[in-house]
C-alpha positions in Angstrom: 1.5 6.1 4.4 -0.4 5.6 7.6 -3.1 3.1 8.7 -6.5 4.4 7.8 -10.0 3.4 8.9 -10.3 1.8 5.4 -7.3 -0.4 6.2 -8.9 -1.5 9.5 -12.2 -2.2 7.8 -10.5 -4.2 5.0 -8.6 -6.3 7.5 -11.6 -7.0 9.7 -13.9 -8.0 6.9 -11.7 -10.5 5.1 -13.3 -13.9 4.5 -11.2 -17.0 4.4 -12.2 -17.6 0.8 -11.2 -14.1 -0.4 -7.9 -13.1 -2.0 -5.8 -11.2 0.6 -6.1 -7.4 0.2 -2.4 -6.6 0.6 0.9 -7.8 -0.8 3.7 -8.3 1.7 5.5 -5.2 0.3 2.4 -3.0 0.9 2.2 -4.2 4.5 5.9 -3.7 5.1 5.7 -0.2 3.6 3.0 0.8 6.1 4.9 -0.7 9.0 8.1 1.2 8.1 6.1 4.4 7.5 4.8 4.1 11.1 8.3 3.8 12.5 8.3 0.0 12.7 11.5 -2.0 12.4 11.5 -5.1 10.1 13.8 -8.1 10.5 14.3 -11.5 8.9 15.0 -14.5 11.0 16.4 -17.8 9.8 14.8 -19.4 6.7 11.2 -18.0 6.3 10.7 -15.9 9.4 9.9 -12.2 9.0 9.0 -10.1 12.1 8.7 -6.5 13.2 9.0 -4.3 16.2 6.3 -1.7 16.3 5.1 1.0 18.8 2.1 2.3 16.9 -1.0 0.7 18.5 -3.2 1.4 15.4 -0.7 -0.5 13.2 -0.5 -3.2 15.9 -4.3 -3.6 15.8 -4.3 -3.7 12.0 -1.5 -6.3 11.8 -3.3 -8.6 14.3 -6.5 -8.3 12.3 -4.5 -9.3 9.2 -3.3 -12.4 11.0 0.1 -11.4 12.6 0.9 -13.1 15.9 2.5 -11.6 18.9 5.8 -13.2 20.0 5.3 -15.4 23.0 5.5 -13.4 26.2 5.0 -10.1 24.2 1.2 -9.7 24.8 1.7 -6.6 26.9 4.7 -5.4 24.9 8.0 -4.5 26.4 10.4 -1.5 26.8 13.9 -1.5 25.4 14.9 0.8 28.2 13.2 1.6 31.5 11.8 4.9 30.3 11.3 3.9 26.6 8.0 3.5 24.7 6.2 0.2 24.7 7.1 -2.0 21.6 5.4 -5.1 20.3 7.2 -8.0 18.5 5.0 -9.5 15.8 5.5 -12.4 13.4 4.5 -11.2 10.0 5.3 -14.2 7.7 2.1 -16.0 8.7 -0.1 -13.2 7.3 -1.7 -14.3 4.0 -0.8 -11.9 1.2 -1.6 -11.3 -2.4 1.0 -11.6 -5.2 3.8 -14.1 -5.9 6.5 -12.5 -3.7 7.3 -14.3 -0.5 7.6 -12.5 2.8 11.3 -13.3 2.8 11.8 -11.7 -0.6 9.6 -8.7 0.1 11.4 -7.9 3.4 14.8 -7.3 1.8 14.5 -3.6 1.0 12.8 -2.9 4.3 15.2 -4.5 6.7 16.3 -2.6 9.8 19.9 -2.6 10.9 20.3 -4.4 14.2 20.5 -2.1 17.2 
């Protein structure tokens, strides 16, 4: 499941009064399908590491925030691809499930 132009359009056209277009699980599924890694921090924090710039753009349109200092991304190794660290738990979602609950099945193992 990849990010489509329709996903970008939906994210960019959301009004503050509208019900969010995606559940946390739907967003997490798209991140994982694009090779992103999903983590839970303490308490309510859910974040991801992503290399795909289309997914990055989409998540920022939905309301994700880059980790402080991560505006230009970073490399895990000197010759590795650029990755972006994004806070997800601040994105408004549809449904009753919290980000914390939704992230459980998608969690990446620490590397």
